[in-house]
SEFITOR-778651 format. One record per residue (C-alpha): residue number from 1; residue in one letter; x, y, z. Coordinates in steps of 0.05 Angstrom, whole numbers. Example, Ala and Ser with C-alpha at 12.3 -4.5 7.8 and 13.67 -1.06 7.14 Angstrom:
<pt 1, "A", <246, -90, 156>>,
<pt 2, "S", <273, -21, 143>>,
This chain:
<pt 1, "X", <-431, -413, -118>>,
<pt 2, "X", <-374, -447, -77>>,
<pt 3, "X", <-332, -497, -128>>,
<pt 4, "X", <-354, -579, -102>>,
<pt 5, "X", <-314, -616, -158>>,
<pt 6, "X", <-276, -612, -221>>,
<pt 7, "X", <-289, -657, -268>>,
<pt 8, "X", <-239, -676, -328>>,
<pt 9, "X", <-237, -695, -398>>,
<pt 10, "X", <-193, -751, -402>>,
<pt 11, "X", <-149, -764, -471>>,
<pt 12, "X", <-108, -693, -478>>,
<pt 13, "X", <-129, -667, -416>>,
<pt 14, "X", <-126, -712, -352>>,
<pt 15, "X", <-78, -759, -395>>,
<pt 16, "X", <-33, -762, -451>>,
<pt 17, "X", <-51, -826, -488>>,
<pt 18, "X", <-19, -801, -555>>,
<pt 19, "X", <48, -846, -544>>,
<pt 20, "X", <-1, -913, -550>>,
<pt 21, "X", <-37, -892, -601>>,
<pt 22, "X", <24, -876, -643>>,
<pt 23, "X", <56, -939, -621>>,
<pt 24, "X", <-3, -978, -654>>,
<pt 25, "X", <-2, -938, -718>>,
<pt 26, "X", <78, -946, -727>>,
<pt 27, "X", <78, -1024, -710>>,
<pt 28, "X", <9, -1030, -761>>,
<pt 29, "X", <53, -992, -820>>,
<pt 30, "X", <112, -1028, -804>>,
<pt 31, "X", <75, -1097, -807>>,
<pt 32, "X", <55, -1071, -878>>,
<pt 33, "X", <135, -1052, -890>>,
<pt 34, "X", <115, -975, -887>>,
<pt 35, "X", <164, -931, -856>>,
<pt 36, "X", <152, -887, -793>>,
<pt 37, "X", <103, -834, -793>>,
<pt 38, "X", <121, -771, -770>>,
<pt 39, "X", <96, -772, -697>>,
<pt 40, "X", <64, -707, -698>>,
<pt 41, "X", <15, -716, -751>>,
<pt 42, "X", <-7, -772, -716>>,
<pt 43, "X", <-14, -734, -656>>,
<pt 44, "X", <-44, -670, -680>>,
<pt 45, "X", <-109, -726, -704>>,
<pt 46, "X", <-113, -753, -631>>,
<pt 47, "X", <-172, -707, -618>>,
<pt 48, "X", <-211, -737, -680>>,
<pt 49, "X", <-207, -811, -652>>,
<pt 50, "X", <-186, -876, -691>>,
<pt 51, "X", <-221, -855, -755>>,
<pt 52, "X", <-174, -794, -752>>,
<pt 53, "X", <-110, -825, -738>>,
<pt 54, "X", <-122, -890, -776>>,
<pt 55, "X", <-135, -832, -845>>,
<pt 56, "X", <-75, -796, -834>>,
<pt 57, "X", <-28, -851, -812>>,
<pt 58, "X", <-44, -884, -885>>,
<pt 59, "X", <-61, -835, -927>>,
<pt 60, "X", <-127, -870, -936>>,
<pt 61, "X", <-201, -829, -944>>,
<pt 62, "X", <-245, -868, -893>>,
<pt 63, "X", <-295, -875, -944>>,
<pt 64, "X", <-246, -912, -977>>,
<pt 65, "X", <-246, -989, -991>>,
<pt 66, "X", <-201, -1024, -937>>,
<pt 67, "X", <-213, -962, -884>>,
<pt 68, "X", <-264, -996, -839>>,
<pt 69, "X", <-212, -1062, -839>>,
<pt 70, "X", <-153, -1014, -812>>,
<pt 71, "X", <-192, -984, -765>>,
<pt 72, "X", <-219, -1036, -732>>,
<pt 73, "X", <-150, -1068, -720>>,
<pt 74, "X", <-135, -1009, -691>>,
<pt 75, "X", <-181, -1007, -642>>,
<pt 76, "X", <-169, -1084, -629>>,
<pt 77, "X", <-97, -1075, -619>>,
<pt 78, "X", <-114, -1009, -576>>,
<pt 79, "X", <-154, -1051, -528>>,
<pt 80, "X", <-94, -1088, -506>>,
<pt 81, "X", <-42, -1032, -509>>,
<pt 82, "X", <-85, -971, -479>>,
<pt 83, "X", <-47, -966, -420>>,
<pt 84, "X", <24, -984, -437>>,
<pt 85, "X", <53, -907, -458>>,
<pt 86, "X", <-6, -867, -425>>,
<pt 87, "X", <11, -822, -367>>,
<pt 88, "X", <-23, -764, -334>>,
<pt 89, "X", <13, -703, -361>>,
<pt 90, "X", <60, -670, -324>>,
<pt 91, "X", <36, -624, -266>>,
<pt 92, "X", <-33, -672, -255>>,
<pt 93, "X", <-10, -715, -204>>,
<pt 94, "X", <9, -652, -163>>,
<pt 95, "X", <-65, -623, -187>>,
<pt 96, "X", <-105, -683, -159>>,
<pt 97, "X", <-72, -681, -94>>,
<pt 98, "X", <-88, -602, -91>>,
<pt 99, "X", <-151, -624, -106>>,
<pt 100, "X", <-159, -674, -52>>,
<pt 101, "X", <-122, -645, 0>>,
<pt 102, "X", <-179, -586, -16>>,
<pt 103, "X", <-234, -637, 5>>,
<pt 104, "X", <-260, -624, -64>>,
<pt 105, "X", <-292, -678, -109>>,
<pt 106, "X", <-257, -695, -181>>,
<pt 107, "X", <-277, -742, -241>>,
<pt 108, "X", <-276, -753, -308>>,
<pt 109, "X", <-326, -745, -369>>,
<pt 110, "X", <-299, -772, -431>>,
<pt 111, "X", <-318, -790, -495>>,
<pt 112, "X", <-280, -854, -497>>,
<pt 113, "X", <-313, -924, -487>>,
<pt 114, "X", <-316, -944, -420>>,
<pt 115, "X", <-273, -1013, -447>>,
<pt 116, "X", <-223, -968, -458>>,
<pt 117, "X", <-229, -917, -407>>,
<pt 118, "X", <-235, -961, -340>>,
<pt 119, "X", <-176, -1005, -356>>,
<pt 120, "X", <-133, -945, -365>>,
<pt 121, "X", <-161, -907, -296>>,
<pt 122, "X", <-148, -978, -256>>,
<pt 123, "X", <-77, -986, -293>>,
<pt 124, "X", <-61, -917, -270>>,
<pt 125, "X", <-84, -915, -198>>,
<pt 126, "X", <-132, -867, -211>>,
<pt 127, "X", <-198, -918, -208>>,
<pt 128, "X", <-207, -914, -139>>,
<pt 129, "X", <-194, -833, -124>>,
<pt 130, "X", <-243, -803, -183>>,
<pt 131, "X", <-312, -807, -156>>,
<pt 132, "X", <-345, -812, -222>>,
<pt 133, "X", <-323, -835, -294>>,
<pt 134, "X", <-378, -823, -348>>,
<pt 135, "X", <-368, -842, -416>>,
<pt 136, "X", <-408, -856, -475>>,
<pt 137, "X", <-439, -923, -457>>,
<pt 138, "X", <-473, -882, -400>>,
<pt 139, "X", <-519, -831, -446>>,
<pt 140, "X", <-553, -828, -506>>,
<pt 141, "X", <-514, -763, -528>>,
<pt 142, "X", <-439, -747, -526>>,
<pt 143, "X", <-403, -682, -513>>,
<pt 144, "X", <-418, -632, -539>>,
<pt 145, "X", <-486, -651, -514>>,
<pt 146, "X", <-496, -630, -437>>,
<pt 147, "X", <-521, -695, -424>>,
<pt 148, "X", <-453, -737, -401>>,
<pt 149, "X", <-441, -676, -350>>,
<pt 150, "X", <-508, -668, -325>>,
<pt 151, "X", <-506, -740, -308>>,
<pt 152, "X", <-443, -738, -268>>,
<pt 153, "X", <-469, -680, -230>>,
<pt 154, "X", <-533, -717, -214>>,
<pt 155, "X", <-492, -778, -198>>,
<pt 156, "X", <-448, -735, -150>>,
<pt 157, "X", <-513, -698, -131>>,
<pt 158, "X", <-485, -626, -146>>,
<pt 159, "X", <-511, -569, -173>>,
<pt 160, "X", <-476, -567, -246>>,
<pt 161, "X", <-455, -491, -228>>,
<pt 162, "X", <-413, -514, -170>>,
<pt 163, "X", <-377, -563, -219>>,
<pt 164, "X", <-306, -541, -262>>,
<pt 165, "X", <-305, -573, -324>>,
<pt 166, "X", <-230, -587, -350>>,
<pt 167, "X", <-221, -608, -435>>,
<pt 168, "X", <-178, -593, -488>>,
<pt 169, "X", <-232, -590, -544>>,
<pt 170, "X", <-283, -540, -568>>,
<pt 171, "X", <-333, -602, -554>>,
<pt 172, "X", <-316, -598, -480>>,
<pt 173, "X", <-329, -522, -469>>,
<pt 174, "X", <-399, -529, -504>>,
<pt 175, "X", <-413, -579, -467>>,
<pt 176, "X", <-392, -547, -397>>,
<pt 177, "X", <-434, -481, -423>>,
<pt 178, "X", <-493, -518, -446>>,
<pt 179, "X", <-494, -559, -371>>,
<pt 180, "X", <-487, -502, -333>>,
<pt 181, "X", <-421, -516, -305>>,
<pt 182, "X", <-354, -474, -305>>,
<pt 183, "X", <-303, -486, -356>>,
<pt 184, "X", <-232, -486, -360>>,
<pt 185, "X", <-196, -497, -439>>,
<pt 186, "X", <-127, -529, -438>>,
<pt 187, "X", <-80, -503, -489>>,
<pt 188, "X", <-26, -559, -476>>,
<pt 189, "X", <-71, -624, -503>>,
<pt 190, "X", <-85, -649, -564>>,
<pt 191, "X", <-110, -581, -606>>,
<pt 192, "X", <-108, -582, -687>>,
<pt 193, "X", <-66, -539, -715>>,
<pt 194, "X", <-116, -497, -751>>,
<pt 195, "X", <-158, -492, -679>>,
<pt 196, "X", <-149, -437, -628>>,
<pt 197, "X", <-174, -456, -550>>,
<pt 198, "X", <-178, -371, -531>>,
<pt 199, "X", <-238, -371, -587>>,
<pt 200, "X", <-275, -424, -546>>,
<pt 201, "X", <-315, -384, -502>>,
<pt 202, "X", <-284, -417, -436>>,
<pt 203, "X", <-279, -383, -371>>,
<pt 204, "X", <-199, -389, -375>>,
<pt 205, "X", <-153, -419, -414>>,
<pt 206, "X", <-88, -452, -388>>,
<pt 207, "X", <-23, -473, -409>>,
<pt 208, "X", <-7, -522, -358>>,
<pt 209, "X", <-46, -559, -307>>,
<pt 210, "X", <-15, -528, -251>>,
<pt 211, "X", <-35, -454, -271>>,
<pt 212, "X", <-114, -483, -249>>,
<pt 213, "X", <-83, -475, -179>>,
<pt 214, "X", <-105, -413, -183>>,
<pt 215, "X", <-164, -417, -207>>,
<pt 216, "X", <-177, -465, -150>>,
<pt 217, "X", <-156, -420, -96>>,
<pt 218, "X", <-201, -363, -122>>,
<pt 219, "X", <-264, -413, -132>>,
<pt 220, "X", <-253, -437, -64>>,
<pt 221, "X", <-257, -369, -31>>,
<pt 222, "X", <-314, -346, -71>>,
């Protein structure tokens, strides 16, 4: 079936949001008299969400007393600092232009709550270009469940087989396969050091956003 749309995961796929997460962790540490943390250690935990980043930034067990206070502070700070340093990955702007020129639809399916995702899309000028934004707030089950992708396809009135879902986490690929979309794993995203995108079962693995151009060309001609 001919490709009609490309859906992206947000953090680590469409956008490099790690700089904002890192800045918040460093600020919280500084206010507590702690030295700066190795940025890579925080970046490696982005896919695990606030829980993983806070645990790493403060070397604290999530079950330990005081952890939840740190996590809630992190999230509160992120609400007002979610699009300060966040930018599209290199090559994403060109890729989106290619998609639009090919008269394809593109959108975002993310496990990031809508209270963060919407402001980020708006501040980066992507909200008016994206055909759909699906967040956990819109469904009962987040990725790796296929519900989010199926909802996106339903809202776009598209057969999942005509959609490519691009992500940087095993959950993205599992979700896409369960929903019946084509899948692309990106190795440039927030991949945990012990993880390997080539083992996720995606239809293709790319090292740079612009490598998806070839995939799009082939899909449009099929």
